[in-house]
N, C-alpha and C positions, 0 to 999 in steps of 0.2 A: 365880367364873367357872370355876375349875379343876374344882370338883365338878360343875358343870353340864355341862362338856365331858366329864368322865369318865362321868357318867350317860348322856349321849347316846351316847358311844362304846360303853358296855356294851349299851344298847338296840339299837344297830346290830349289834353282835356277836351279840346274841340273834336278830335278824332274819336275819342272814347264816348263822348256824349252823343255824337252822331251815330256811332255803332249801337249805342244803347237804345236809341229812339227810332230805329228803323221800323220796328213793329208798330209803334204808336202813330207814325206818320204814313206808313204805306200799307198797313193791313186793309185800309179802306179800299184800295185798288184790288187786293186779293179777294176781298168779300164780293165786290162787284163782278170780278172775273169768274169766281166759283159759282155765283148765282146764275150768271149767263151760261156757263159751260155745263153745269151739272143740275141746275134747277133747285138748289137748296132754298129753304125758306128763310125769312129774316130771323125767326127764332133759332133755327139751326146755326146760322152765322153768328147770332148772339152768343151761343155756346162756344163756337169756334174762337171768337174774340175773347170771351171770358176765360177760356183755358189758358190763353197766352198771358193775359194780365194777372190772373191768379198765380200762375207759376212765377211770373216776374216779381210779384209782391212777396211770395214765399221765399224766393232766393234772397231778397234783400233783408227780410226779417231774420233769416238764418245767419246772414253775415253780420248784422248789427251788433250782437253781443260779443262778437269775436274781433271787433274792429281793430283793437290795439295790436293784434298778433298777425295781421294779414298783410301781405305784400300786394299793393295795387297792381303792379306789373304782372305778377304771376296770375292773379285773378283775371286780368284782362285777356291773357293768352288762353286760359282755359275757356273763358266765356266765348271767345271768337271761334274756337274749334267746335264748340257745342252748337252755336248758331249756324255755322256753315253746314255741318252735318244734317241738322234738322231741316234747313231750307232745301237742301238737295234732296232729302228723303221726300219732303212734301211735294216736290215737282213730279214725283213718279206715281202718285196715287190720286184717285178721285173718290175714295171712300171716306165718309165723314169721320169714322172712328180713327183712322190712320191720320187724317188731317188734324184732328184734335190732338193726337199724340205728337205730331210735329209741332203744333203750337205750344205744347207744354215744353218741348225741348228748346224752342226759340225763346220762350218766356223766361226759362231758367237762365239761359245765356244772356239775355238782355238785362235781367236783374243783377247778375253777377258783374256785368260790365258797368252798369250804373252805380253799383256799390263801389267798384274800383275808382270811378270818377269822383264820387263824393268823398271817399277816403283820401284820395290824392289832393282834392281841393282843400280839405280840412288841414292838410299839412303845408299849405301855402299861407302867405301873409294875410291875404284878403280872400277868404273862401267864396263868398257870394259873388264878388266881383270876378273871380276866376271862372265860376260857373257861367256867369252872364257872358263873358268873353268867349267861352267855349260854345255857348249857344249861338253866338254870332257866326262863328265858323260853321257850325252845323247848319244853320238856316241858309247860308249862302250856297252850300253844297246841295241842300235839299231843294232849293229853288230850281236847279237844273234837273234834278232827279224827277221832280213833279212833272216836268215836260217829257222827259225821256222814258219813264216807266210805262205810262199809258201807250206810248208808241211801241214799246217792246211787247206789251200785251196785245195790241192790235195786230202785230205781225206774227208773234210766236205763242199767243194765248197765255193762260194763267201759269202754265208750266214754265214758260219763258220768264215770267215775272219772278217766280220763285228762284230760278237760276240766277237772274240778274241780282237779286237781293243777296244771295249767297256770295257772289263775287264781290259785291259791295262790302259785305261784312269782313271778307278776307283783307281787303285793302285798308279799311278803317281800323281793323284789329291790329294790323302791322304798325299803324301810326300810334295806336294807344300803348304800345310797348314802351314808349318813352315817358309814361306817366310818372310824375315826381313822387318821391316818398316811399317808404316801406318800413316795416317794423325794425329793421336793423339800423335805420337812420335816425331813430328816435332814442335819444340817450336817457338813462335813468331807469329806476325801477317802476314797474307798472303799478298804477293806483287802482284801488277797488272801484268797481262801477258804482255810480251814485244813482239813486232812484230818480225817475223822471218827475219833475215838479209839476204843480198845477198848470203853470204857464206853458210848459212843454206839451201837456195833454191838450191844451187849448189850440196850440199850433197844429197838432195832429188832427184834431177835429175840424179845424178850419180847412186844412188841406183835403180832408175826406169830403166835406161838403162842396168845396170848389171843384174837385175832380169829378165827383159823382154827377154834379150838376152840369159842368161844362163839357165833359167828355163822353157822356152817355150817347150822344149823337155821332161821335167821331167815326166809329167803324162804318156807319151808314151815311156818311157825308156825301160820298159819291152817289149813293142811291137817292138822297134828298135832291141833289142836283139833277139826277136823271128824271125824277118825278116832275120837274118843271121844264123838261125838254133839253137839258144840257148833256151832251155826250161826254164820256170820260176824258177825251182829249181836251175839250174846252174847260172842263172842271180842272184838269191838270194845269192849264195855263193860268187860271184864276188862282189856284193854290200856289203856283210858282211866284206870282206877284205877291201873294200874301206872305210867303216866307221871306221874300226880299225885304218887304216892309218890316217884318219881324227882326231881320238882321240889323236894319238901321236902328230900330228901337233898342235892341240889346247892345249895340255898339255905343249908343248914347248912354245907356244905363251903366255899362262897364266903365265908361270914361268919366261920367259926371255923377255917378251914384253917391259918392261921398259928400257931394254938395247939394244934393236934392233931398227935400223932406220926404221921409219914408211913408208917413201915414196918408197924406193926400195922394201920393203916387200909387200906393198899393190899393187904396180904396177906389180910386178912379179906374185902375186896371180891372179890378173885380167887377165893378158896375158895368164897365164897357163890355167885358166878356159876357156877362149875363144878358145884356141887351142884344148882343150879336147872336147869342144862342137862340133867343126868342125869335129873331128875325130869320135865321137860317131855315127854320122849319115852317114858317108861316107866310113868307113872301112868294110871289109868283113871277116876278120880273128878274131876268138874268142879271141886270146891272145892280139891282138891289141885293141879290144874293151875293154877287162878287164883292160889293162893298162890305156886307156883313162878314164875309169870309176873311177879308183883309183885317177888319177890326177884331174879329175873333182871334186870329193868329197873333197879331201884334200885341193885343192885351194879355193873352194867355202867357206868352213868353216874357212878359214883364212881371206879371203876378207870380209866376212860378219861382224865379230866382229870388224875388223879394220874400216869399214865404220861406224858402230855404234859408235866407238871411236871418229870419226870425229863429229858425231852428239852430243855426250856428251860433247865434247870440246866447243860446242856452247851454250849448255843449260844443266846444271847439274841436273835440276829437272826431266828429263826423258821425257818431252813433245816432244822435237824434235826427240828423239830416238824412241818413240812410233810412231810418224808420219813417220819416216824413214822406220820402219818395215812395217807400213801400206802401204807405197808407194811400197815397195817390193811386197807385196801381190797383190795390184792393178795391178801393171805392169805384174806380173806373170799370173794373171787371163786373161788379154788381150792377152798375149803371148801364153797361152795355147789354147785359142779359135782360134787365128790365126793359130797356128800350126796344130790344128785338120783340119781346112778347107784347109790349104796348102797341108796336107798329102792326103786328099780326092781328091783334084784337080790334084796333081802331081802323085798320086799312090804310094808314098813313103815318108819317112821322110828325104830324102837326103838334101833338101834345108834348113832345120831348123837349123842344126848345124852351117853352115857358117854364118847364120844370127846372131847366138849367139856370134860368134867371133866378128862380127861388133859391137854389143851392148857392149861387154866387153871392146873393144878398145876405144869406145867413153867415157865410164865411166873412163877409165884410163886417158884420156886427161883432163877430168873435175877435177879429184882428184889430178893431178900432183902438182898443186900449193897449194892446201889446205893441202896436206899431207907432205909438207916440214917441217923441224924442226922449232919449235916454235920461236927460237931465230933468225930465218931468215925469218919468215913469213911476207908476204906482205899483210895480211888481214887487214881489218879495225881494229882500236884499240880495239873496243868492242867485236871483234870476235876472238881475239887471244886465244890460249889455256888457260884454266882457271887456271892461276897462280897468278893473281893479283886481278881482279875484276870479280867475278862469275856473270853470267847472269842466273837468276832463276825466276821461277814463284811462288816458295814457299821456305821458309827457309829450309836449309838442316841441318842435325845434325852437331855439331861442329867438329866431328872427320873426316868429309868428306874432302878429299884432291883432287888434280887434277888427272884427268885420266892419266894413264901411256901410253895410246895408242893414 
């Protein structure tokens, strides 16, 4: 029965994380469609993307201090309804102000859904492994959507893509209603929140640098492909291949994570992601772009759960993990805005990729010490991996053990 419940929980986390990352993965197609349909500039679409990711981050920062008292399932339901309404509304307008309002709605919904996923994962035995398994489910689904969504756009325009994403949110939101855990399932009195330690702030800063560097180009990825002559449908096929490779990487990470050394794995993923960023905006050959896109996706989706693993190692309640993901979105929103204006000023996206390499390299430097094996860690005693004294803001189920990542 326990295995069945764990499998159901991981499937629900897969549905929830997919529902939470629709914006991150598919806004790039909306940006391209809106530019083609209404003639918006890259700077205006930077504002469009920033509105979503800022709202995303705000929702997660709002949830984090209240983590102990929130039901992941109720949060997922409300998030789904909000996203569906915002996507359907956006399909009816071509005015920038109303489109930005729609992005604020979807961003709030995605942030609430991602918070629900992180809280549910924190109530499982191996949080980072559960997140990685969920990402595997997500990427397998997204591989198909990356082929289908551009085809919807070619036939029904950008309004059709908004509608398709609303329907997708409804289906995934229904699956997320089985998320494990809730405040009533955690026995015992609530503990007082503890301050974030220095190592926790280092995790947050590392995530900020990684996200700002690697994801500044993401809303414009389809435009970068377009600039070297690749149509959206061809880009979609490349992105589908990239997400399939990401799924394989996360499946391996979820299965073997406990037996793989964290520091070389995380460092390699950060460096590979940075190099892929630099290539994506500087190469002119389709096959090189496709190779860089595969490397970018695969390495990003390995680095992200490993960084979350560092956050869970500091705080098993999920509060720091929620804040870490919120920091990712805040950094991405600022990076996307900057990327849009840099592209307008320079006339190309060429400078953005090398800046991404710089951000990933700085994140590598920050995590090098944090990601060393726990038996050699030089962290403060209260910040070592959770093997002796858990640091929580709410009691966890007795079956919860230390993160394997």
